[in-house]
C-alpha positions, 0 to 999 in steps of 0.5 A: 924019556928024561924029565926037565933039567934041574935048575942051577942053584947059586948061593951068593954070600955077602960080607955085609949084613941087613935086608937092604944089602940083600935087596940091593944085591938082588937089584944088581943081579937082576940088572946084570941078567937083564943086560945079558938079555935074560928074563928075571923073576924076583920072589919077594917074601911079602907085598911090602918087600915087593913094593920096596924092590919095585922102588929100589930097581929105579934107584939102587944105582945112578944111571941104571934102568931095569924095566920091571913090574910087580905082578898083581898090580894095576900097572902090570902089562905082562911084558917086562923082562923083570917081574916081582911077585909074592908067593908061587901063584905069582911066579912068572916064567923067566931065565932066573929066579931070585928067591928072597923068601925063607923057603925053597919055592915050589915050582922052581923046576921051571927055572933054569937058574935060581939065585939065593942071597945070603947076608952076614946076619946070623938069622939069614945064614941059619935060614939059608943053611936050611934052604941049602940042605933042602935043595940038596935033599931034592937032588940039587948041587948048590954052588956057593959064591963068596962076595 
């Protein structure tokens, strides 16, 4: 008997710097996955980032429409294909987990795919290297995509 399949882990390396670049790319990735009829959960680092992502998903690109909701808010209906949450208690089942935290999230085994977004900032690269090594130590084979 075999256990659950290991999720595919992809590191997207951006040429640009800054948290805004990271969040805009997260929105683009969520939109692409949604258009391919996948569900997405974005794991935000904190409530402020979750709120910013909520706003950004409406405005990051003219003409974009990404139905989404923030977990744990009054407006949560439980039916949106894209969810945003903070902490593992707010993880929702999805085809893709976009991790915007500094660590490897617990419970990631329940996702077929995990995306990590890395900007050119030294701090972001350093934290991402740690996550990359952590994924490896857990038996994952992370893939790197330089954009």
